[in-house]
N, C-alpha and C positions, 0 to 999 in steps of 0.2 A: 395215464389213461387217455385213449384217443377215441373221439366220437365225431364221426363225419369229417375226419381229417384234421380235427382241432385237438391240440394238446391242452387239456383243461388245467393241468397242474401249472404249466408255464403261464397260461393266460391269467390264472388266479394270482400267481405271484406278481405278475406285472401290474395287475389291477390293485392289489392290496398295498404294495409297497409305497406308491405315491400317496395314497390316502393316509397312511400312518404318518409319513413325514409331514404332510400338510396339516393334519389334525394337531400334531404336536406344536406347530409354529403358528397356525392361524385357526382359531376356533370359530364356532358358529356365532357365539356371543360377540366376538370382535367384528365379525362380518355384519351382524345386525346393528351394531353401534356405528357402522360406517367407517371403521378404522382401515388404514391402508395395509396392504400386504407387507410383511416384514422384509426388509432389505430393499424396498422399492424407493428409488431416489430419482427425482425428475432430472436433476443436474448431476451427471457423473463426474464432471470436471468443470468447476465454475470458472477457472482461469481461461479455459478454452471456449466455454459456451456462453458466458455472461460478459458483455462488452464493458460494463462498468467495473467489474472486478479486474478485468484485464487492464483497463486504462488506469485505475487507481494504483495498482501495483507497479505498472510501468512508469507512472509519473514519479513515484518515490524512487524507483531504481535509476531512472534516467537523471533525476536531479542530483542524487548522491554521486553518480558516476561523473557528472559534469563539474563537481567541486574539485579543484586541484588538491591532491594529496602530497604534502611536502614533508621533507625530512630535515632535521636540525639537530645540533648538539648544544647543550647548555640550557639555561633557564629561559622560560618564556619572557619575551621582551628584550633579552640580550642574547638570543640564540644565534648560532652560525648555521646558515642554510647549507644543505648538502645537495649539490646539483649534479655531481658526477660520482661514479663509483659503483659498487655492487648493488646498493639499494635502488637508485633510479633505474639501473639496468634490469633488475629483477622485476620491479613493478611495471615496467614497460611491457613485459610478457610473462605473467606469473605462471603460465602453463603453455606448452607448445600449441595448444588449440584455443587459448584464451588470450585476448589482449587486455589492457588495463581497464577499458570500459566494461567489457563483458565480465571481468572479475568482480567489480563492485555491483554490477547489475544482478549477477547471479547470487551474490551474497544477500542482497536485499530481497530478492524474490523468494529465496528459501525461508527467510525469516517471516515474510508475510504469508506464505503458503503453508509452511510447516511449523512456524514458531521457533525454529532452531536451524542451525547450519553446522555441518560437519566438514572440516577441512583436514585432508590427509596430506601431510608434508612428504615430499619425495626428495630423498637425499642422494648425493653422489660423492664418491671419494674426493677429498680435497687435493690441492696441488701437491705433487710429490708423495702422495699416499698418506699424508698426515691428516688425520681426522676426517670429517665429512662436512659438506656444505649443502645448503638448501638449493635444489635445482628447480622445484616447481611445487605447486599446491593444487590438489584435486578436490572437487566438491561434489561428492555423490548425493543421491537422493536421501534425505534424512529418514524417510519412511523405511528404508532398507536396513537401518541400524536398530539393534535391540540391546538395551542395557543389561549388563550382568551384575547383579548385586548379591553380595554374600556378607553376612554378619554386619548389615547396615552400612556396608562400604561398597563403592563402585570398583568392581574387579576388572571390567573391560567392556568392550563393545563388540557384538557379533554382527558382522556385515554379511547379509544373505546374498548380495550380488543380484545382478539383473540378467544373467545368462551370458552366452558368449559374446553378445554385442555390448556388454557393459564395459566401461573403461577400467574397472577394477574387479579382480576375482574375489569370490567369497572367502572370507577369512575372519579371524578374531584379532582385535586390536587391544593393546593395553591402554589404560587411560592416558598415559603420556604420549602415546603414538597418534592420538587424534586431538585436534583442536576443536573443541565443542563450545559453541556459544548459543544461548537460548534466551527467549523472551520470558519474563516472569510468569510462572504458572503456580498459583496457590494450591492446585489440586494434585500436582505431580512434581516432586522435588527434582527428579532427574531429567524431565523433558520439558519443552517449552509449549506455550499456549499461543497458537496462531490467530491473528485477527480474522482470518478466513472462517474460523469456527463461529465467531460472533456474527459474521455476515452470511452464514450459510442459509438461514431461513429467508433473508431478503434476496439472496441470489437465486434460490429455488423459486421464489415467487416471481421474480423477474423473468426467469427462464420459462416458467409455465405460462405467464402472460404473453411472452413472445411466441411460444408454440401455439397458443390459442389464436393469436392474431394471424399467424402463418396458416393455420388450418382454415380459418375463415376466408382468407384471400385465395388459397388454393381451391377451395370449394365454392368460389364465387358467392360468398356470404350465404351459402345454403346449408342448413343443418340436416338435410335429408327429408324424406317423406314418410308419413305414417299411413298405411293402408288399413282401414277398418271395415270389417264386413260382419254381418250377422250369421253368415253361413260358415260351416266348417270346410276349410280348404285342404285338399289333399297335398301330398308331397310334390307331385308334379306341378300343381297349380302354384304352390309357394315358390318352387324353383323358377317357374316361368315369370312370376311377378318380380322376383329379385333380379333375374337376368334383364328384364326390361328396365328396371330402375338403375342398374349398373350401366347399361348401355346409354342411359340418358345423360350421364355426366360427361362433360367436356373438359378441356384443359382450362387453366386459369386465364381469365381475360376473354373467354369465348362463351357465348350464350349456350345454355343447356338445350338439348333436344326436347321436343314435345313428345309425350308418351300417350299411349292409348291402352287402357286396361279395361278388359271386358269382364262383366260379372262382379265388379267391385261396388260396394255401397258408398264409400266416402274416402277421400284422400285428404289428409291433414298435413299441412306444411308448418312445422315449428318455426317460430320467429325468436330473435334475440330480445331479451328483456333489457330494461334500462340498467339493471345491475350488472348484466354481462358486458355492457359497453363501457364500464368504468375502469377497464384494465389499463387504459392509457394513463389515467390519473394515479392508479395504483403503482404503475411503473415509476412515476416520479418519486413517490414515497420510498420505493425500493432503492432507487438511486441515492436518495438522501441517506438511507440507513447504511448502504454499502460504503459511501464516502465517509460517514461518521465512524464506521468500524476501522477503517484504515487511516483516519485522521487527515484526509485530503479534502480541501474545500471544493464544493461543486464548481465554483468559478475557475478553478485550476483544471479540473477534469474536463469540463465542457463549457461552452459559452451559453449561459442561460439567457432566456429572453428578458429577464428583469434586471440583469447585472449591467451596470454602467462601467465606464472606464476607470473612474476613481475607485469604485467598489472592487473591481477586479485587481487593481494595483494594490489596494490594502490587503486583499485576500492573499495575494502572492507574498507580500512581506510577512504577513502573519504565518503563512505556510512555511517560509524559510526559518523564521525565528522560533516558532513553537513546535514544528514537526521535523524539519530537516536537521536543525542544529542539535536537538537531543539524539536523533538517530545517528548523526555523525559522531557525537561523543561516545555513544555506545560502541560503534564500530572502531573508534580509536582505541578504546580500552581493550577490545578483543584483538586488535591488530598489533598490540604491543609485543606479543609473543613472536609474531612473524618478523617484525622489525628487529628485535633483539637477537633473533637467530642469525641475522645477516650482519648486524652491527650492534654490539651490546651497549654502546654509548649513545646511540641515536634514538630519536623520538619521531614518530609519524603523526601528523595532524592535518586536518582539513582546513584549508584557507577559505573560510566562508566569506570573509571581508572582500574577497576579490570578485564576488558576484555583483553584477550591475545593480540589482535591487538593494543589496546591502551598502553599496557605495552611495546610492541615493539617500539611504537612511543616515549614513554617516555625514553627508553634507547637511542634512537637516539638523543633526546634533551639533555640527560645527557652528551653524547659525545661532543656535541657542547658547552655545558656549561663548560666542563672541559677545552676545548681549550681556551675559553674566560677567565676563571678564571686564567689560567697560564699567560694571558696577563695583569692581574691586575684588572679585573672587579670584584667588590664585589659580594659575594655570594647572598646576599639579593636582589640585583638588577637583577641578573640572574634568581633568583627564581620568581621574579615578571614578567620579560619579557618572559621567556620561560615556565612559569607555571609548575615548577618542582614538586609542591606539598609539599615542605618542610616548616617547621615552621620558622618564623623569628628568627635568632640567634643573640645574643648580639654582637658578633664580626663580624657579616656578612656584616656590612657597611664599613669595611676596605678592601683595596685591597692589595694583596700580589703577589710577584714575586719570582722567584727562587733565592736562595742565592748564587749560583755559578756564577752569571752574574756580570760583572763590566765594568766600562767605560774604553775603550782602547784608547780614543783620547789623554789622557795625556801621554801615553807611546810612541806615534809616533811623532817624531820631524817634524816641518814644512818643507816641501819640500823633505822629505825622502820617497822614494817609496818602500823601502825594507820591508820585513815581520818581525814583532817583535815576539819574543817568550818569554813567561813568565815562569821562573823556580820556583819562590817562590812568594807567595802573601804577605809575611811579609817583604820583602826587602824594606827598605826605600829609597834606591837609584835606581831609574828606569834605570839610564844609564848603570849600571852594567849588566842589563838583555837585553840590546840592542846589536845586532850583527852589 
């Protein structure tokens, strides 16, 4: 039906359809309670938008990538290091577009962002056409993988792909065709739980506080003006007042223009309350929550105003021992399948003791071991207790003391309180040396 050139049927359909979809997702009661619209998220990508999330994840990734990853054969303590061959050559460039630093950094980033990491091995025919050998490893976005479970068993992984620009086409993988590692997730047996989920609320708060601060600076600390009048204004008058108010605004750092409104009763300028100005302190709490979620001390992420040098040094040592070392052990366990694909007898491990902070800690343990060794504690026992890193020595189970010490109880007569002086250790008559 057309009336005055309008198609009433089309206009009604366009008007009714959004209302139905909106009423199904967002009711009047939810609006009255002040709840946010469904699907509204201030921070769409916390890694790109929140500096503390970016820095905390990169600190973990850079520190793990900086630890040398070595290869050996044999038992730990008596291993034979592998410095040449297919293993070191492969890990020098695990992919044509990834070097060894980017390989470990990307592994840690996916674990922190998604809670899991998928590695797709790429094989090529072996020399002479016999078998196949590992040529590279690709790490796509874990969010593009969907697990296929049937009869309580994992049947495969469906990779949806990311379009023609993705490094891998959409396909379905068997469980043995994908190397999947994940962080513990008590709520989903097949997928991992990312630390970013626990830090999502703090990241959104920090992003909102930053956006609020940016808006205040860009608006010259002006929250706008409220024009109040007792008279009813027409549409033309309202448009005129709004145009004058918009023309008043200037760029950031420049003073706003003065305005002249005729026929207005009162102009109200809202001011910031004391609670609105607490966003800087709230950002400090958000930073602490984000660092706690990723297990990174604030002294490592940034130089705080209250941290001293000794406090920062202790925080770095605690960070290496209690965060990087367990993370490296987790990566070692997952990397065993890659190492054995190249050399079934080899083992890959992170050499944490080569870090300067760990060498300083070892020097401190050596000083404690020296004091205990002078008390007669065997060296092998000290090596086991203090983890000095030495090999077991044949004479290390015996205790030794200084040869200049001797028992003085035989030289002091009972009941004599005087001081005894020893002139010669070879004198068989102790009475001659007593004054």
